[in-house]
C-alpha positions, -999 to +999 in steps of 0.1 A: +638+898+700+624+881+728+647+853+739+633+830+767+614+795+773+582+797+749+554+770+749+539+765+715+505+764+714+501+734+699+524+704+693+524+666+685+552+640+696+579+631+672+615+619+679+647+614+656+633+576+654+606+587+637+618+610+611+646+582+602+618+560+594+608+583+568+638+575+547+629+538+539+592+548+537+605+575+505+624+547+491+597+521+493+566+541+494+541+514+482+548+494+508+546+517+536+514+533+522+501+498+523+509+487+559+499+521+571+465+519+557+460+484+569+470+497+605+447+523+604+418+501+594+424+477+620+424+504+645+395+523+634+375+491+625+364+505+592+363+490+556+383+518+536+412+541+544+423+568+520+454+586+525+458+625+513+480+653+515+463+671+545+430+671+565+419+698+544+426+679+513+410+650+528+375+670+538+378+681+500+378+651+484+350+634+507+327+660+499+336+657+458+328+622+464+293+629+479+289+654+452+289+628+428+265+610+444+234+635+447+222+666+428+221+685+459+248+712+464+248+729+503+269+716+532+260+729+564+288+737+586+291+752+622+291+792+623+322+787+643+347+762+632+382+759+617+386+781+584+399+752+564+362+737+565+341+764+543+376+765+522+372+726+516+334+731+509+341+756+478+373+740+468+351+709+464+327+733+444+296+731+470+278+759+489+287+766+527+255+770+546+262+780+584+242+773+616+250+785+645+262+766+675+259+760+714+285+783+731+289+758+757+295+726+736+304+738+701+280+718+689+252+728+668+223+746+681+198+716+670+166+738+672+184+761+646+198+731+625+166+714+621+151+750+604+182+750+582+183+716+564+165+714+530+158+698+499+194+712+491+212+699+516+239+674+505+253+670+538+263+682+571+298+686+586+299+676+623+332+690+639+348+680+673+365+708+680+396+709+704+386+670+709+351+679+720+324+655+706+295+664+685+262+643+691+267+622+663+236+601+671+213+636+674+228+645+639+222+611+621+185+611+634+183+643+619+200+635+585+192+602+578+153+605+571+162+635+550+186+615+529+214+640+539+251+626+542+268+630+576+306+641+575+329+639+606+355+664+610+375+643+634+406+664+626+411+673+662+398+644+678+422+614+667+419+586+693+388+601+713+360+578+717+325+580+724+300+551+737+328+530+731+332+538+691+359+561+680+350+595+667+354+600+628+340+566+623+304+575+631+290+591+602+291+584+568+325+593+563+351+608+584+382+628+582+413+632+602+443+657+602+479+647+605+492+681+607+519+695+632+495+708+655+472+677+661+475+648+683+502+626+662+520+643+630+541+635+599+545+672+591+512+674+571+485+646+559+450+635+562+429+605+564+396+595+550+375+567+564+343+550+557+322+521+560+299+526+532+311+507+499+289+531+479+303+563+493+338+545+492+337+539+455+332+574+449+360+586+471+381+561+455+374+578+419+386+610+432+413+596+448+429+581+419+426+614+402+451+629+424+490+627+421+517+615+443+539+644+457+570+650+433+602+638+449+618+672+453+588+681+472+590+651+492+627+662+503+621+697+510+589+686+536+614+660+551+637+690+557+609+709+575+600+679+594+636+682+609+636+716+613+602+715+631+613+684+654+641+709+665+625+743+671+594+732+685+612+727+716+603+753+744+640+762+747+640+770+707+605+778+698+611+817+704+632+816+672+604+806+648+578+826+674+599+857+666+600+853+629+567+874+614+568+858+581+559+827+593+527+838+607+528+813+640+496+816+654+476+834+630+445+818+615+445+822+577+420+814+554+437+788+527+430+803+495+450+773+478+444+739+491+470+711+471+453+679+464+478+654+465+481+620+478+500+610+511+540+602+501+556+574+512+581+593+534+552+607+555+538+570+559+571+560+571+575+587+597+540+574+612+553+538+615+552+539+654+516+560+653+497+541+674+519+541+705+527+582+698+487+587+695+481+568+731+510+590+747+500+620+731+462+616+746+473+604+777+495+637+785+465+659+773+442+643+795+466+648+827+471+682+816+434+692+813+430+676+845+459+695+861+444+729+845+407+722+856+419+716+893+439+747+894+412+768+880+384+761+898+369+796+895+371+791+859+346+762+859+311+772+866+296+736+864+317+709+868+289+681+866+290+691+828+327+682+821+330+648+805+355+639+836+381+658+847+408+643+823+391+647+788+419+648+760+415+682+745+436+692+714+437+724+732+417+731+764+391+761+759+384+787+787+359+813+781+371+851+797+343+871+814+350+898+787+369+906+754+391+929+772+400+902+799+409+874+772+430+902+754+450+905+785+454+872+792+468+868+759+491+894+761+506+883+795+511+846+777+529+865+749+553+879+772+561+852+788+558+826+761+530+806+779+512+793+747+479+808+753+458+810+720+431+831+707+417+801+688+395+814+657+392+850+658+356+853+637+328+833+628+327+821+593+306+846+583+330+872+590+358+858+571+372+887+548+375+865+518+341+847+519+320+872+538+301+880+507+286+846+507+266+850+538+247+881+526+248+901+563+238+867+583+245+871+619+252+844+644+253+856+679+265+825+697+294+819+673+304+859+677+301+857+712+326+824+714+350+841+689+354+873+713+357+854+746+373+821+738+410+812+748+427+781+745+454+765+770+480+741+752+480+703+768+511+690+746+539+670+759+563+696+761+544+711+791+564+707+822+545+712+859+562+744+864+548+755+828+512+744+841+514+764+873+527+796+853+500+792+828+470+789+858+490+817+876+488+840+844+450+834+839+442+840+876+463+870+880+450+886+852+411+878+862+423+895+897+438+926+882+407+931+855+386+937+884+387+950+921+367+923+937+373+884+924+340+868+917+327+837+898+330+834+860+326+816+829+354+793+820+365+760+812+339+753+783+325+721+792+321+695+769+289+676+778+274+658+804+277+622+790+304+606+812+310+582+783+334+605+761+368+598+767+403+585+754+405+547+749+430+528+770+461+525+750 
């Protein structure tokens, strides 16, 4: 067992005062849930809000609702994205269809996307991976004339804006996650938003079939939240990191997706979510700025980055070779620096579902899976941690090659300078 300061790859702010608010939330769930819904509706500027048990549940419920509105059955998703996205598509009883990505922005390859859409396409799921915005206006221009719904997966982009509008509110429906590694957390939870009354009615029909969690399960989750608040600290994170059955840092395809309403306890924990979200994104912006300043050699084209202080959920960098990536990750593991390999394969290579894609290949998604690393940006990072992470990355690059040379690095967001976190 390696006992030393260990940085979690992802973390969200959660203090004891937040946890204590979960108790009155559990006692008066209707009041807590109503207050949270009203606060979220005001913040996002949307007509309807639905609260469920996880981000994956949110996407599943949204897709089931859209399924009830049209006879089409295909859902187009990026070939490199969170494994929960295809899991939600399948849970909704729909067929995932993959489209390759732009390896720099993680958005769709639009030339391929236009050829992928057909008469059986129910919707496109656009992701804002690591908080990096997809081009929603371009997607709307492709989808709307074809009668295709557009769903935003903003699970990793809560609080980020594009053209003065918050991500997650630009499509026909949007979903957010309140999971442990997101911008804010209550342990688990999901949000569905929409401005369409027609879609909202369909979502409400699905939402009403969901049960509220049992009190015993709520108590169990409160205990888990307390343990998370204790052991997420770098001085103690080595404890859960050393327990293999927790499978921390592993990307797992979810075979079971519980579909429930959000509990009053979770809503109570989120009582001060606005302040936490603003502070979380401020810190992530500063961390990204610090890394981009230190890792100059890993920025091939700074003009394409959306400013030096984008609030990345995790900051992606691109190693020159898979071997170099593995070396960086290995050094990080030895010293507890929190570098993560992100998603290990394209969606078509997930063992549980690869049969669905009949040998299809997505070279850009494969290249990203082989080369990408992400750096932590959360509030537990100290200046000393940031220096150590930067030194780990640069030292590994120097050791991998006899002569240092310019190489691909921080994956830029976009040339659009208007993508940013809103002022608190």
